[in-house]
N, C-alpha and C positions, 0 to 999 in steps of 0.2 A: 504493500500500500504506500509506504514511504517513497519507494522508487517511482511509482506512478505519479505521485504528487510532485516529486522533484522534477520529473520530466515535463509535466505540465507547466510548472513554474519557469523552467528554463525556456520552454517554447514561448511563453508570454514575454519573458525578458528579451529574447531574441527579436520578437515582433516589435517591441517598443524601441529597441536599438535600431532596427532597420527603418522604422518610421522616423526616428530622429535623424538618421543619416539622409533620408530622402528629403525631409523638409530643410535640413541644413544645406544640402546641395541646391535645393530650389531657391533659397534665399541668396546663396552665393551667386547663382546664375543670374538672378534678377539684378544684383548689384553690379556684376561685371558686364552685363548686357549693354549698359549705357556708357561704358568707359572706352576711351580711345586706346589703341587704334582699332578701327572696324575692318575686319577682313571680309570685304564684300565678295571677293571671288570664292572664298570658302563657304560663305552663306549661300551663294547661288548654287555652288556644287552640291551642297547638302539638300537644297530645295529640289534640284533635279533628281537626286538620289531618292528622296522621300516621296516626291510627288510624281514626276514624269515617269520614272521607272516602275512605279506601282500601278500605273493605269491598267495594264493587262489583267492583273489579278483582281482589281476592282471591277473591271468590265465583266469578267466571268462571274464573280460572286454576286454582284448586284443584278445582273440580267437574269440569272437563273433563280435567284431569290424572288424577284418579282413574278417570274413565270410560275414558280411553285405556289406562291401565295395566291395568285389569281386562280390557279387551278383548284386549289383546296377550298378557297372561299366560294367559288362558283358552285362546286359540287355540294357544299353545305347549304348555301343560300337557295339553291334550286329546290330543296325540300320544302322551303317555306315561301317559294315564289318571290324571292327578293334579289334576283340576279342583278338588278339594276344598281345595287349598292356595292358590287364588287369593285368598281373603279374607285369609289370613295375609300373603301377599306385599304386597297393597295396603296393609294397615294398617301393617305394619312400614316399608315404603318411605315412606309419607306421614309417619309420625311421626318417623322418624329423619332422613330426608334431603330428600325432595322438597318437603314443605311449608315447612320453614325456608328452604331455598335459593330456591325459586321466589317465596315471599312477599318475601324480602329483595331479590331482583333486581327484582321488579315495583314495590316501594315505592321502590327506588333510582331507577328511571326516572321515577316519578311525583313523589316528594317530594324526593329528593336533588338532582335537577336544578333544581327550583323554589327550593330553599334557596340553591344556588350562584348562580342568576340574581338572586335578591332581594338577597343580601349583596353580590354583585358589582356590582350597580347602585348600591347604597349606597356602595361603595368608589369607583367612578369618578365619582360625583357629589359626593364629599367629605362625605357624610353621616356617615361613620365618624369623620372628622376633627372634625366638629362635636360628636359624642358625646364625644370625648376633651377637647375644649375646655370642655364642660360637666361635666367631672370624672366622666363615666360610663364604666366599664370595658366595652369592646366585647365581651370574652369573656363577662362575666357577663350582659350585656344581650342578646347575639345567640346565642352558642354554647350556654350552659347550658340554656335552655328547650328548644331543639331537640334536643340530645343526650339530655336527660332524657326527653323525649317519645318519641323513637325507641327508647330502651332499655326503656321501660315498655310501650309499645303494641305493639311487634312480637310479643312472646309471646302477647298476646291475639289478634292477627291470625293467628298460627300455629295457635292452638287452633281458631279458626274454620275455617282451611284444612284442618286435620286432619279435623274432622268432615265438612266438605263433600266432601273427597276420598274418605273412606271411604264416605260415602253415595252418591257418584257411582259408585264401584265396585260397590256393592250394586245400584244401579239396572241397570247393564249386566249383571252376572252373574245376577241373579234375574229381572229383567223381560225382558231381551233373550235371554240364553243359557239361561234356564229352569233355573237351579241351585236346589237345595232351599234355601229361605230360612232354615230353622231351622239347617241345617248351616252355611250361610254365616255366620250370626250367631255361632255357637259358635266357628268357626275364626277369626273376626275377632279375638277376645280370647284365644284359646287360647295363643298364643306371645308375647303382650305382657307386658312387665314395667314397673315404675315407671321404671326407668332409660331405657327407650325414650321415655317421655313427657318426663322431665326433660331428657334430652339435647337433644331438639328445642327445648325452651323456652330452655335455656342458649344454644344456637346462635342462636336468634331474638334474644335480648337483645344478644349480641355483634354480630350483623349490624345491629341497629338502631343501636347505637353507631357502627359503622363507616360506615354510609351517611349518617347525619346529620353526623358530624364531618367526613367527607370533603367533603361538600357545603359545609359552613361554611368549611373551610380553603381550598378552591378559590375560593370567592367572596371571602373576605377578602384573598387575595393576587392579585386580578384587576388587570390593567393593560391599557391600550390601548383604553379607551373601549368603545363598543357592541360592536365586534368582539371585544374581550377578554372581555366578558360571555358572548358566545356560545361562545367557546373554553373558558372556565372551566366553563360548563354541560356541555359535551361531556366535558371532562376529568373532571368530577366523576362522571358516570355510568360512564364507562369505568374509572376508577380504583377506585371503590367496588365495581363488579361484580367486577373482578379480585381485589381484596382479600378480598371475601366468599368467592369460590371458593377462594382460597389458604387463608384461615382455616378454611374448612369441612374441608379435609383434615386440618389439625393438630388441630382440635377433635374430629373423628371418631377420630383416633388416640388422643387423650387420654381421651375419654369411654368408649370401648369397649375 
């Protein structure tokens, strides 16, 4: 019994330590974000890495999510003769919830893991110590460009995901299920408001910050050589995914 309680206590202590490290890194990133010099080339490179290079995976994920959602809701609504509301459900679900969360999780697996591996490799090979020896702040050099890129580019990816998801639902409902295309288009925008659009974009920006900062923090505190890099990469994906899902609940509660 004592061993179990001790293990539970150590788990909570580690959780609080990791939370403190995350918020400490967040505060340091905010402070260094507005200090010169600004490495614009690195910022743009990270934006291309996070945003442009993630478009294919966002394309596939959002398109097929919209198609599956339209198919499932059409079959369900058909039982109560409410097929005309399929378009509203697809558009609201994609804008408010599915597109921000799915894009955040997919980019976490693609970009967050690579950031943790990259910075973790620099840590175990003492490249970060070399940066400090050259009077270069690692937070400004490594964290800031990646966090800025994630915060800026995730909303653009979510906009693409929204459009593709809604279009995927349109293809299934109109082309496959033979719904009236004019009615479907009207119902797509009938119940939408600007708050639905902005809430998804705000979520996307927060998720972008979470996934990039978590990847950077996990990589920066890597220990144990090559094995530690692999462990940090896995922890970055798992931690960022859980934080995104947790933050999604509170953001939904606040925004709606």
